[in-house]
C-alpha positions as CSV (number, residue, x, y, z in Angstrom):
1,M,-0.1,-0.2,0.1
2,T,1.3,3.4,-0.9
3,V,1.0,4.8,2.5
4,R,4.2,3.1,3.8
5,T,6.9,5.0,5.2
6,T,9.6,2.9,5.4
7,M,12.7,3.1,8.1
8,T,15.2,2.3,5.2
9,A,14.0,4.7,2.1
10,V,15.5,2.5,-0.7
11,T,14.1,1.4,-3.9
12,A,14.1,-1.8,-6.1
13,V,16.9,-3.8,-7.2
14,V,17.4,-7.4,-8.7
15,L,19.4,-9.8,-6.7
16,S,21.1,-12.8,-8.8
17,A,18.9,-15.9,-8.9
18,A,21.4,-17.7,-6.8
19,L,19.8,-15.7,-3.7
20,A,16.2,-16.2,-5.0
21,G,16.2,-19.5,-3.3
22,P,13.3,-22.2,-4.0
23,A,10.0,-21.3,-5.8
24,A,6.6,-20.8,-3.9
25,A,5.3,-23.6,-2.1
26,A,1.7,-23.8,-0.9
27,S,-0.1,-25.6,1.8
28,P,-1.0,-28.9,0.3
29,G,-4.6,-29.2,-1.4
30,R,-5.4,-25.3,-0.4
31,G,-4.0,-23.6,-3.4
32,D,-6.8,-23.8,-5.6
33,G,-8.1,-20.3,-6.8
34,H,-4.9,-18.5,-5.9
35,E,-2.7,-18.9,-9.0
36,A,-2.5,-15.5,-9.6
37,T,-1.2,-14.7,-5.8
38,R,1.3,-17.5,-6.2
39,R,2.9,-15.9,-9.3
40,A,2.9,-12.7,-7.6
41,L,4.9,-13.9,-4.9
42,E,7.2,-15.8,-7.1
43,A,7.6,-12.5,-9.3
44,A,8.7,-10.4,-5.9
45,V,11.3,-13.0,-5.0
46,A,12.6,-13.1,-8.8
47,D,12.9,-9.2,-8.4
48,G,15.1,-9.2,-5.5
49,V,12.9,-10.0,-2.4
50,P,15.0,-12.6,-0.4
51,G,11.8,-14.4,0.6
52,V,8.1,-13.9,1.0
53,T,5.4,-15.6,3.4
54,A,1.7,-15.2,3.0
55,T,-1.7,-16.4,4.5
56,V,-5.1,-15.9,3.1
57,K,-8.4,-16.3,4.8
58,D,-11.3,-16.6,2.5
59,G,-14.5,-17.5,4.1
60,R,-13.9,-20.8,6.0
61,R,-11.1,-21.6,3.7
62,G,-7.5,-20.8,4.2
63,W,-4.3,-20.8,2.0
64,T,-0.6,-20.0,2.5
65,A,2.2,-19.7,0.4
66,T,6.0,-18.9,0.8
67,A,8.4,-18.2,-1.9
68,G,12.5,-17.5,-1.5
69,V,14.6,-18.0,1.5
70,G,14.4,-17.0,5.1
71,D,18.1,-17.1,5.4
72,L,20.5,-16.3,2.8
73,E,23.3,-18.0,4.1
74,T,21.9,-21.4,5.0
75,G,19.1,-21.4,2.1
76,K,16.3,-22.4,4.9
77,P,13.0,-21.5,3.6
78,R,10.5,-19.2,4.8
79,S,7.6,-20.4,6.9
80,P,3.9,-19.8,7.1
81,H,4.4,-19.6,10.4
82,D,7.2,-16.7,10.6
83,R,7.0,-14.2,13.3
84,Y,8.3,-10.7,11.5
85,R,8.2,-7.1,12.7
86,V,5.0,-5.6,11.4
87,A,6.1,-1.7,11.6
88,S,3.1,0.6,11.2
89,I,0.4,-2.0,11.4
90,T,1.1,-1.2,15.1
91,K,-0.7,2.0,14.3
92,T,-4.0,0.0,13.7
93,F,-3.4,-1.7,17.1
94,V,-3.1,1.7,19.2
95,A,-6.0,3.5,17.4
96,T,-8.3,0.7,18.5
97,V,-7.1,0.9,21.9
98,M,-7.6,4.9,21.9
99,L,-11.0,4.3,20.6
100,Q,-11.8,1.6,23.3
101,L,-10.9,4.1,25.5
102,E,-13.1,6.9,24.2
103,A,-15.9,4.3,24.2
104,E,-15.3,3.7,28.0
105,G,-15.5,7.5,28.6
106,K,-11.8,7.8,29.6
107,L,-10.7,10.2,27.1
108,S,-12.3,12.1,23.6
109,L,-10.6,12.1,20.4
110,D,-11.6,15.8,20.4
111,D,-9.4,16.3,23.3
112,T,-6.3,18.3,22.9
113,V,-2.6,16.7,22.8
114,E,-1.7,19.4,25.4
115,K,-4.5,18.3,27.8
116,W,-2.8,14.8,28.1
117,L,1.1,15.7,27.4
118,P,1.5,19.4,28.3
119,G,4.1,21.1,27.1
120,V,5.4,18.1,24.9
121,V,4.2,19.3,21.4
122,R,5.6,22.8,21.5
123,G,8.6,24.5,19.4
124,N,9.1,25.7,15.8
125,G,5.4,26.5,15.2
126,H,4.1,23.2,17.1
127,D,1.3,23.7,19.5
128,G,0.0,20.7,21.1
129,S,-3.3,23.0,22.2
130,R,-4.3,23.2,18.5
131,I,-4.4,19.5,18.0
132,T,-6.5,16.9,18.7
133,L,-6.1,13.0,19.5
134,R,-8.2,12.6,16.2
135,Q,-5.6,14.4,14.2
136,L,-2.8,12.3,15.7
137,L,-4.6,9.1,14.6
138,N,-5.7,10.2,11.0
139,H,-2.1,12.2,10.4
140,T,-3.8,15.5,9.8
141,S,-2.1,17.0,12.9
142,G,1.0,18.3,10.4
143,I,3.4,17.3,13.1
144,Y,7.0,16.9,11.8
145,D,7.9,13.3,11.0
146,Y,11.1,12.3,13.4
147,L,12.1,9.7,10.7
148,A,12.5,12.3,8.2
149,D,15.4,14.1,10.1
150,P,18.3,14.1,8.4
151,A,20.5,13.3,11.6
152,F,18.0,10.5,12.6
153,Q,18.2,9.0,9.1
154,Q,22.0,9.0,9.0
155,M,22.2,7.4,12.7
156,Y,19.4,4.8,12.3
157,M,18.7,4.1,8.4
158,A,22.7,4.4,7.0
159,A,24.8,1.4,7.4
160,E,27.7,2.9,9.6
161,G,25.0,4.6,12.0
162,F,22.6,1.6,12.0
163,F,25.4,-0.8,13.3
164,E,26.7,1.8,15.9
165,H,23.1,2.8,17.3
166,R,20.7,-0.3,16.7
167,F,20.7,-1.2,20.3
168,D,20.5,2.3,21.6
169,Q,18.1,2.6,24.4
170,K,16.0,5.7,23.6
171,E,12.6,6.7,25.2
172,P,9.6,8.4,22.7
173,E,10.0,11.8,24.0
174,H,13.7,11.6,22.5
175,F,12.1,11.1,19.1
176,I,9.2,13.7,19.8
177,A,11.6,16.2,20.5
178,I,13.7,15.8,17.4
179,A,10.5,16.4,15.5
180,M,9.9,19.7,17.5
181,T,13.2,20.9,16.3
182,H,11.5,21.4,12.7
183,E,8.5,23.2,11.7
184,P,5.1,21.6,11.3
185,Y,4.2,20.7,7.8
186,F,0.8,22.5,7.9
187,A,-1.6,23.9,10.3
188,P,-3.6,21.2,12.1
189,G,-6.7,20.1,10.2
190,T,-5.9,21.6,7.2
191,S,-4.2,18.8,5.1
192,W,-3.0,15.1,5.4
193,R,0.9,13.7,5.8
194,Y,1.9,10.6,7.2
195,S,4.0,11.4,10.9
196,N,5.1,8.5,12.8
197,T,5.6,11.2,15.5
198,N,1.7,11.3,15.9
199,Y,1.6,7.7,17.0
200,A,4.3,8.1,19.3
201,L,2.6,10.7,21.1
202,A,-0.9,8.3,20.8
203,G,1.1,5.9,22.6
204,R,2.1,7.8,25.4
205,V,-1.7,9.2,25.7
206,I,-2.7,5.8,26.2
207,E,-0.2,5.4,29.4
208,K,-1.4,8.5,30.9
209,A,-5.3,7.7,30.4
210,T,-4.8,4.2,31.6
211,G,-1.8,4.2,34.1
212,N,-0.4,1.2,32.3
213,S,2.2,0.9,29.5
214,Y,0.6,1.2,26.0
215,A,1.9,-2.5,25.4
216,D,-0.1,-4.1,28.4
217,E,-2.9,-2.3,27.0
218,I,-2.8,-4.0,23.6
219,R,-1.9,-7.3,25.2
220,H,-5.1,-6.9,27.5
221,R,-7.6,-5.4,25.1
222,V,-6.5,-7.0,21.9
223,I,-4.0,-10.0,21.9
224,A,-5.3,-12.0,24.7
225,P,-9.0,-11.8,23.7
226,L,-8.4,-12.7,19.9
227,H,-5.9,-15.3,21.0
228,L,-3.0,-13.9,19.0
229,T,-0.2,-16.3,19.9
230,A,2.2,-15.2,17.2
231,T,1.5,-11.4,18.3
232,S,3.8,-9.4,20.9
233,V,5.0,-5.9,21.6
234,P,8.5,-6.6,22.4
235,G,9.8,-3.3,24.2
236,T,13.4,-3.4,24.0
237,R,13.6,-7.3,23.0
238,V,16.1,-7.1,20.1
239,T,15.8,-10.5,18.6
240,L,12.8,-12.1,16.9
241,P,10.8,-15.2,18.6
242,R,10.8,-18.3,16.9
243,P,9.9,-19.5,14.3
244,S,11.4,-16.7,12.2
245,S,13.5,-15.7,9.3
246,R,16.4,-13.3,9.0
247,A,15.8,-9.6,8.0
248,Y,17.7,-7.9,5.3
249,S,18.5,-4.4,4.2
250,K,20.7,-2.3,1.9
251,L,20.8,0.4,4.5
252,A,21.1,2.8,2.0
253,R,19.1,5.3,-0.2
254,T,20.0,3.1,-3.4
255,A,19.4,-0.6,-4.2
256,T,22.7,-1.4,-4.9
257,G,25.7,-2.3,-2.6
258,P,25.9,-5.2,0.3
259,T,23.3,-6.8,1.7
260,Y,23.2,-6.6,5.4
261,D,21.3,-9.1,8.0
262,V,19.4,-6.5,10.3
263,T,17.5,-8.8,12.2
264,E,18.2,-7.8,15.6
265,L,17.6,-4.3,16.6
266,N,16.1,-2.4,19.6
267,P,12.2,-1.7,18.4
268,R,11.7,0.9,21.3
269,L,12.8,3.6,18.5
270,A,9.7,2.9,16.8
271,F,7.4,2.5,19.8
272,G,3.6,3.3,19.2
273,S,4.4,4.0,15.7
274,G,5.6,0.6,14.8
275,D,7.5,-1.9,17.0
276,M,5.2,-4.8,17.4
277,I,5.8,-8.2,16.2
278,S,3.1,-10.9,14.8
279,S,2.5,-13.4,12.1
280,S,0.4,-13.5,8.8
281,A,-2.2,-15.5,10.3
282,D,-2.6,-13.5,13.5
283,L,-3.0,-10.1,11.2
284,N,-5.7,-12.0,9.3
285,R,-7.6,-12.5,12.7
286,F,-6.9,-9.3,13.8
287,Y,-8.4,-7.2,11.3
288,T,-11.2,-9.7,10.6
289,A,-12.2,-9.4,14.3
290,L,-11.8,-5.4,13.9
291,L,-13.7,-4.9,11.0
292,R,-16.6,-7.6,12.1
293,G,-16.9,-5.5,15.5
294,R,-15.3,-7.5,17.9
295,L,-13.3,-5.1,19.4
296,L,-15.1,-1.6,18.9
297,P,-18.7,-0.8,19.3
298,P,-20.4,0.5,16.3
299,E,-20.0,4.2,17.0
300,Q,-16.3,3.7,17.3
301,L,-16.0,1.6,14.4
302,K,-17.6,4.3,12.4
303,E,-15.5,6.7,13.5
304,M,-12.3,4.4,12.6
305,K,-13.4,4.1,9.1
306,T,-14.5,7.9,8.6
307,T,-11.5,8.7,6.4
308,V,-9.6,11.7,4.8
309,R,-7.6,11.6,1.6
310,A,-4.2,10.4,1.8
311,R,-1.7,9.5,-1.0
312,G,-3.1,8.4,-4.3
313,T,-6.6,6.9,-4.3
314,N,-6.1,5.6,-0.9
315,R,-7.9,7.5,2.4
316,Y,-6.9,7.1,6.0
317,G,-9.1,6.7,8.9
318,L,-8.0,6.2,12.4
319,G,-5.0,4.0,12.3
320,L,-6.9,2.2,9.3
321,V,-6.6,2.6,5.3
322,E,-9.5,2.3,2.6
323,R,-8.4,1.3,-0.6
324,K,-10.2,0.4,-3.8
325,L,-8.7,-2.0,-6.2
326,S,-8.6,-2.0,-9.7
327,C,-11.5,-4.5,-10.1
328,G,-13.7,-2.5,-7.7
329,V,-13.1,-4.2,-4.6
330,E,-12.9,-2.4,-1.4
331,V,-10.3,-3.5,1.2
332,W,-9.3,-1.9,4.6
333,G,-6.0,-2.6,6.5
334,H,-2.5,-0.9,6.9
335,D,1.1,-1.4,5.7
336,G,4.4,-1.5,7.5
337,G,8.2,-1.2,6.7
338,I,11.1,-1.2,9.3
339,H,14.7,-2.8,8.6
340,G,14.4,-5.8,6.9
341,S,11.0,-6.2,6.9
342,N,7.9,-5.0,4.7
343,T,4.3,-6.3,5.6
344,D,1.0,-5.5,4.1
345,A,-2.4,-7.0,5.7
346,V,-5.6,-6.1,3.9
347,T,-9.5,-7.2,4.7
348,T,-12.6,-7.0,2.8
349,V,-14.9,-4.8,4.8
350,D,-17.2,-7.5,5.8
351,G,-14.0,-9.5,7.3
352,R,-14.5,-12.5,4.8
353,H,-11.5,-12.4,2.5
354,A,-8.3,-11.3,4.3
355,L,-4.7,-11.4,3.1
356,A,-1.5,-10.8,5.1
357,F,1.9,-11.2,3.6
358,N,5.9,-10.0,4.8
359,F,8.9,-9.6,2.7
360,N,12.1,-10.2,4.4
361,G,14.0,-7.6,2.5
362,D,13.1,-3.9,2.4
363,W,14.3,-2.7,-0.8
364,S,12.3,-4.6,-3.7
365,G,8.8,-6.3,-3.8
366,D,5.7,-5.2,-5.3
367,S,3.1,-5.5,-2.6
368,D,0.2,-3.8,-4.8
369,A,0.7,-6.9,-7.5
370,V,0.2,-9.2,-4.5
371,I,-2.9,-7.4,-3.2
372,E,-4.4,-7.1,-6.8
373,A,-3.8,-10.8,-7.5
374,E,-5.3,-12.3,-4.7
375,F,-8.5,-9.9,-4.8
376,C,-8.8,-9.0,-8.4
377,G,-7.4,-12.2,-10.0
378,K,-5.0,-10.2,-11.8
379,G,-2.7,-12.4,-14.3
380,R,-5.1,-15.4,-13.9
């Protein structure tokens, strides 16, 4: 999905066929009707992605497929059960908790950021007293995205800086303060621009409103009730739980040069904007439950699905993206990119048909083609 704001800002490149690994493998007897999706997964590997894992839920039927490798050194294939970093998909979980808190009367989305985080959003034209919680969640706040800061990019997204700083212990306030050194993109409510700073702030608001960590609130309110056994909010844990694959990046703005193993990092730098880990099956279960009203009352689900124009033809709600495909099918979900991991999860509005997949390389792979293939049968 085109709203992706990755931590690695790189473009496509073709890896040698030797690195591409084995062709796609589908679950026995469950691949009928997904030929186009399988070809799109294979094409992603041919275009340079080390490996991909995908899971589909279509009514009561399920389908899984993998392509390429999960480890470039050993050639070990990817697994349908892989745990991986889902990055900005975290935002849907955060928005869900915020809307639950609104339903319980613990906060209002029309509250200002200043009310909950006094003095935090201030400087160079930023003014938390003019920004609402709703504007954080739908990216109409105008707050500068700390990921765009040149010093941040050099420290965490370039090769030399990444390997020196990937285990840094920094609190969200450190990155929010970076954003405050820049001017806002626009006056609150006058436009739309994706900013990870919005959800670093949202995570802190959840903590102020509940007295608990935002991670505990997600575990209690979403992960446990839905039995998302592969989903976690890792805090400062630098490794991935098993089963998992290695994660790879070019750590450059170009897609040439060496490929680095970036599996281990401190996800705290992403906090509420993108630190979670999950699996394809869990993501399908989460978005299906969300859109079917299992997590939010009707009023709050309606709020979540009230969108503003984002990039291209996409529209952005509260941590939720609305997308109309070329064949007219409407899907809802989110995408996420972080070092070595690009993920998409989309579901039809009735929750019947869901797709989630992950590339374990962040410089290549056409996720749009995979989504179009599954829901529109492109290439069949």
